[in-house]
N, C-alpha and C positions, 0 to 999 in steps of 0.2 A: 471320436464317433458320437453322433447325436444319440440322445436317449430315445427309448422306444416310442414315447408319446409326444416328442417335441414337434413333429409335423405330421399331419394326416392328409390323406387324399381329399377328404371332404372339405378341407379348408382352402383348396385351390379356387381361384376365380372361376366363375361359370364358363368363361371362354376357353379354359384349359381342358383338353379332352380327358376323359376317364376311361379310355378304351383299353382293351386287353393287351396292347403292345407296349404299354408303359412298363418300364422295369420295376421290379419289386426292390425297394431299397434294402441295404444290408441290415440296418436297424429297422425294426418292424414298421414304424410309421415315419421314419425320416425320409423325406422325399427330396431328392436332389433337384427335381424340376419345379420346386416351389418358387414363387415370385414374391418380391417385397410387398406387393399389393394384396397378398392373400389375407382373407378375413375369416374369422370363426363363424360357426353356425349361429351362435348367440353371444351376446356380451357376457364377459366373465369378470366378476370382481375377485379380489384376493381370496375371499371366503365363500365363493359360490357353492362349493361342495357342501359346506356346513349349513348353508341356507336350506338345502333340500334333504340332507342326510345327517343323521346323528351318528357320530363316530366314537367307538370305544375300543380300547386295546387291552387284551388279557396278556399281561407280560409273562405269566407263568408258562403259557403254551404258545406265545407269539401269534395270537389270534386277533386279527383286526376285524371288528364288526362295523358294517355300514348299513344302517337301517333308514329306509325312507321315512321322513318325518310325517306325522299324522296330518299335518296341514299342507303337505306338498301335493302337487298334481299327481293323480293316480296313473297317468299315462306318460309316455316319453315325449313331452314337449321339447322344443329345441333347448329350452333353459335346463331341463333335467338332463338331457343328453350332454350338454356342455358341462354341467356339474359332475356327471360321472366321468367325463374325460379328465377333468381337473383332478378328481379323486384317483384315477388310474395313474396320472402323471406323478402324483405324490407317492403312491405306492411304489412305483418303479424307482423313483429317485431314492426313496428311503431304503429299498432293498439293495440297490447298488452300493450305497454308502455303507450299510451294515455288513454286507458281504465283503467289501474291501477292508473294513476294519476287523473282520473276523469275529464279529460279536456272536456269542452263544445265545443271547437272548433276543435274537433278531426276529423280524416278522416272518412267519412261516405259513400262516393261513389267512385268507381273505374271505369273509362271509358277507354276502349280500342278502339283506332281508328287508322287511317292511314293518313299520309300526302302525300302518293303516289297518284297522280291524277288517279281516276277511278279504284283503286285497294285497297281492304281491305286486302286480302291475296289470293295467288294462290294455297295455300294448302301445302301438304307434299313435301319433297325434292325428286322428282322422279329420279333425277340423282343419288342420294344416294341409293334409292331403287334398281335401276337397277344394280349399282355396287355391292351391297351386295348380290343380287340374283345371279349375275354372279360368285361371289366368294363363293357361297353357305354358306354365313355367317349368319346363322339363328340367332345366339345370338346377333350379331350386329344389325340386323333388329328388334329384340325383344326389345333391350335396347332403340332404337329410339322410337318404338311404346309406350313403357311404360313411356318414358319421356313425350311424348305428352299426354298420359292418365293422368299423374300427374297434368299437367297444366289444362287440361279440368276439372278434378274432383275438383280441388281446387277452380276454378272460379264458377263451378256449385253449390257448397255448400257454396259459399261466405266465405271461410276460416273457416266455422263454427263459425263465429264471426259476430257481428252486423254491417255489411257493405253490400251495394248493388253493385253488379257487373253489368256493362252495356257495351254492344257492340254497336258501331256506325259504320254502314256499309254505305259507300258512293261510292260504285263501285262493282267490282267483288269479290265474296267470294266463292271460289271453293274448293271442296274436304275438306281437313283439315281446310281450311279457313272458310267454312260453319260451320264445327263442332266447331271451335273456337268461332264463333259468337253465335251459339246456346248455348254454355256453360254458357253464362252470364245469370244472373237473368232476365235482361231486354234487349230485342233486338230492336234497333231503326235503321231504314234503310231509305235512301233517295229513292225516287220513281224510279230513273233510275238504281238502283242497280240490279245486276244479281247474283243469288245464285244457286248453284247446286252441285251434287255429281256425277262426271263423271266416277268414278272408274269402273263401270260395263262395260265401253267401252273396257277395256282390261281384262275382266273376273275376276275382283276383286270386293270387296265391301268396303265401308268406315269402317275402324276398330278402329278409335280413339274416339268412343263414339256416333257416329251418331244415331244408332238405339235406344239406351237408351235415348238420348236427344230428339229425335223426338217423342218417345212414352210418354214423359212427357206432350206433347201438342197434339198429334194425337193418333188415334187408331193404334194398331199394323198393321192392314191391310193397313191403309193409309201410315204408315211409310215404310212398305215393298214396296208398289207401288212407292213411291217417290224415294227410293233408286234404285230399279230395272229399273226405267224409264231412268236414266242417264241424264235426261233433266236439262237444265239451266232454272230457273224460275225467273220471274220478282218479284220485291219486293212487288208489289201490289197483285200478286197471293198468295204469302206466307203470306201476311197480312190477306187476306181473309180466309186462312186456319188456322190462329191462331198461326203461327210460328214467326211472327213479331208483336211486341207489339205496336209500334208507326211507322206510315208511314209518313215520312217527304217529303216535296217538295225538288226538286233538289237545292242544295246549302243551305238548311235550317236545315241540320242535327245537327250542334252544338247548334243552337238556340233551336231545338226541345229537345235535351238532357237537356238543362237548364230549359226549360218549364216543362219538366217531373219532374225534381228534385224540382223545386220551388213549384209545385203543391202538392207534397207529403211530403215536408220537415217538415211541422208542425206535420204530423202524422207519422214521421219516426219510432218511437217506435212501433206503431200499425202495420205498414207495416212489420217491422222486426218480430214481434210476429206472424203475419199471415204467413210469409215466413217459419218460424221455424215449424209452425204447418203443413204446406203443405209438407215440407221436411220430417217431421216425418211420415206423412200419406203415402207419396210416395217417400221413400228414394232412392237415387242413390247408387247402390251397387258397391263399388270399386273393390271388388273381381271379380264380373261379368265383369266389364270393362277390367280387366287384362285377364280374360279367353277369351273374345272376341278378344283381341289383339293377343293372342296366336293362335287362329284360323286364324286370318288375316295373321299372319306370315307363317303358314303352307300353306295357299292358295297361298301366294306370292311365296314361294319356289317351288311350283308346276307349276308355269307359264312356258309356252314354246311356241316356234314357233310364230304363228300369234299374240298371246297375247303380247309377248315381242316386236314384231314389232310395235304394236299399242301403247305400252308404250313408245317406242322410238319416235314415232310421237308426242305424248303428251309432251315428254321431250323437243323436239325441239320447240314446241309451247310455253312451259313455259320459255325456254331460251330466245326466241324472246321478251317476255314480261318483261324481266328483265331490259330492257333499255328504 
């Protein structure tokens, strides 16, 4: 059986449909309908992941830290998405090998964080969106969206393996950055952090899993209100709503992650069992995520006039924050 990350829907040629009737492969991203001509969303070197992320491993607790490097793009460019995919591939392969070997010191926690001061992630690549919309490249936009869905889904279901995924937010997490944070099993945020879904500003909605991820913690009505408000929320607000699991003081985020891990480490197997039970009771549907992404693409291709002008405004804001 292929590993979880060996083949993803987003890597298929644009001519291959991504409709809801395609079967979900037995392994999370292994697609039997792949073709030899399939190409990735961006070129990958052997060390693509390390180009954008600093990786450290705490052997005592089996905690793998992946921090966005301070000189990396602040948003999810195709290159950053490809780097994250490569990182997930490595995590999965390592986990499978260590579980097979019965290693007691195996990887148990994956923590996604950022070394960029004040920024977790600014979200999707709006410059890319605008270019693909201008070119009327629906398939290109869908491939990007599905690439992001694959990353979100894999983290949300923790590889369907006994590992806990954690997001540490120490600044802004906007749009796709908020979705990426929510995809983790555990969300830890410092008090000064700001998180939001601004897509409604240019007549769009967040299409890479936001609604499904929000409704795992909120009612459908609450999730809809949050999306349509377009507001940026404080970490404290979201903690009170139940979207953030641990609210840390400014500068205390990494220590808060380790306190969380140490507190639950002895009951790791019990926590994993409960997580599997919760996921069985409330499964995240991959096919539904892809169908939402298709709706998102159709909505994007219909943008015009004032909506595109507002997107251009946000592009300029996103570009200013890259430096």
